C-alpha positions, 0 to 999 in steps of 0.5 A: 097704321090707320089709327095712328094715321087719323089720330096724328093728322087730326091732332094737327088739325086741330092744334094748327087750325083758329077759327073753329069749324069754318076755318079748319075747313080748308086744313081738313080738305089738304089732308083729307083729299092728300091722305085719298081718304075722300075724293073732292066730290065726297069731301063737298058732300060731306060739308053740305051734311055736317053744315045739316046735321048737329055737333061742331063741324070740325067734330062731325068731319073728324068722326066721319073721316075716322069712321069711313076709315077706320069704324068706330074705333077710327071716329073715336080717334079721329075726333080724340085727335081735333078735340084734344087740342082746343080742350088743353088750349081753353084748360090753359086759358081758362085758368090765365085769361084775365092776366094773358088779355092785359099783354099787348102781345097776345092781342097783338097775335090774337089781331093777326090771326083774324084777317088769316081766318077770315081769308082760309074762310073765304079761300075755302068757300070760294074753292067750295063755290067753284068746283060746285057750281062751275066744276073747276077743282083745279086749274087745268079742269075744265070749265063745266058748269052745273046748271042745276046748283048754280040754280039752286044757289040763285034762288037761295040767294034771292031767298035770302034777300027777298027776306032781308029786304021784307023782314028785315032779318035773314031766313031761318037757317033750318029753313034754307036747309030745308028749302035746299034739300026741296030743291035739292029732291026737286032737281036731282 
């Protein structure tokens, strides 16, 4: 039954992911691709859409994937699955937060999890960059650079760098999304 599979897969994602939506991306990717719910290219497109829409990345992913697989009920059970662990954990932590932070094992646990979250985010970013810019989805795949994607990436990077140099601050994410959408319309 698709609803149970959606719920259990996203419950596992919600329970085993640390670091918010970005920390979940690699686990979501693995579960979605292994279940055949989306292709690699569809997943990459969805990440782009999910990043530019309001709301939590994890909730957006669960809702979208659930709706593609099981309609409205699918989106509900997938979203419930991904948020339920966080909700319960936050309730427990909120009730004992001050007491928990005093214990060295809790701080040690969090210190150990942080590098893992950073590694998962970097691995996902690298995987997405290699796939989007160079067409590398696995080690056996051929090298097929997408010059338009590389050009858009370079222009966005240059824009970011110029803003940092001239204005001493990063450009607005909203303006960068709109700029990249305009470049996408222009190049594609």
